C-alpha positions in Angstrom: -14.9 -28.3 -38.8 -13.3 -28.6 -42.2 -14.7 -28.7 -45.7 -12.8 -30.8 -48.3 -12.1 -29.1 -51.7 -11.3 -31.7 -54.4 -10.0 -30.8 -57.8 -8.8 -33.2 -60.6 -6.7 -32.1 -63.5 -6.5 -34.5 -66.4 -3.3 -35.1 -68.3 -1.8 -37.5 -70.8 1.7 -37.5 -69.5 1.8 -40.8 -67.5 2.4 -40.8 -63.7 6.2 -40.6 -63.8 6.3 -37.6 -66.2 3.5 -35.7 -64.4 5.1 -36.2 -61.0 8.5 -35.1 -62.4 6.9 -31.9 -63.8 5.2 -31.1 -60.5 8.3 -31.7 -58.5 10.4 -29.5 -60.8 7.9 -26.7 -60.8 7.1 -26.6 -57.1 8.9 -23.3 -56.6 6.5 -21.6 -59.0 3.7 -22.8 -56.8 5.3 -21.2 -53.8 5.7 -17.9 -55.6 2.0 -18.0 -56.7 0.8 -18.8 -53.2 3.1 -16.1 -51.8 1.4 -13.5 -54.1 -1.9 -14.5 -52.6 -0.4 -14.1 -49.1 -0.5 -17.9 -48.5 2.4 -19.4 -46.6 3.6 -23.0 -47.2 4.1 -24.5 -43.8 5.0 -28.1 -44.8 5.4 -30.2 -47.9 6.6 -33.7 -48.2 6.6 -36.3 -51.0 5.9 -40.0 -50.3 5.9 -41.9 -53.6 3.4 -40.2 -55.9 1.8 -38.2 -53.1 2.6 -34.7 -51.9 1.2 -33.9 -48.4 1.2 -30.2 -47.5 0.0 -27.6 -45.1 -0.6 -23.9 -45.9 -1.6 -20.9 -43.8 -3.8 -18.0 -44.9 -5.9 -15.4 -42.9 -4.6 -17.0 -39.7 -6.1 -20.4 -40.7 -4.2 -23.6 -41.5 -5.4 -25.9 -44.4 -3.9 -29.3 -45.0 -4.1 -31.4 -48.1 -2.6 -33.8 -50.6 -1.8 -34.0 -54.3 -2.0 -37.5 -55.7 -0.4 -38.1 -59.1 -2.0 -40.9 -61.3 -1.4 -42.0 -64.9 -4.1 -39.8 -66.4 -4.9 -37.2 -63.8 -3.8 -35.4 -60.7 -6.1 -35.2 -57.7 -5.8 -32.3 -55.3 -7.6 -32.3 -52.0 -7.5 -29.5 -49.5 -9.3 -29.6 -46.2 -10.4 -26.0 -45.6 -11.3 -24.6 -42.2 -14.6 -22.9 -42.1 -13.2 -19.4 -42.6 -11.3 -20.4 -45.7 -14.2 -22.5 -47.0 -15.8 -19.2 -48.1 -13.1 -19.0 -50.7 -13.6 -22.6 -52.0 -15.0 -21.7 -55.4 -12.2 -19.2 -56.2 -9.6 -21.7 -54.8 -11.0 -24.4 -57.0 -10.5 -22.4 -60.2 -7.0 -21.4 -59.1 -6.0 -25.0 -58.4 -7.4 -26.2 -61.7 -5.8 -23.5 -63.8 -2.4 -23.6 -62.0 -2.5 -27.4 -62.2 -2.9 -27.4 -65.9 0.0 -24.9 -66.3 2.3 -26.9 -64.0 1.6 -30.0 -66.0 2.6 -28.1 -69.1 -0.6 -27.6 -71.0 -3.8 -25.5 -70.9 -7.3 -26.6 -71.5 -6.7 -30.2 -70.4 -5.6 -31.3 -73.9 -2.1 -31.8 -75.3 -1.0 -29.1 -77.7 -0.4 -30.2 -81.3 3.2 -31.3 -81.8 3.7 -31.7 -78.0 
């Protein structure tokens, strides 16, 4: 049985620019996951959607990142063992998502 974890990150970049930033910064995501001992098993883009699978603690989680004009929606289906870490994972996804999109706090920096 899996538990869905859904995180949204607001932005004001437009879909095209947000997707371009995510695509260009995907290697930093891998490095971050690696530091948490999480292996990326699969990732594939179809239009504005990234489907992925990761493995941690011997468990596989699958999910998707959907890029929209004003937000990014991240959904991860966590197996029961990993669901215990859902709250921490939610915070990590939110903070890393903001950094990947190029801003912190969900607001555009002055002059940006």
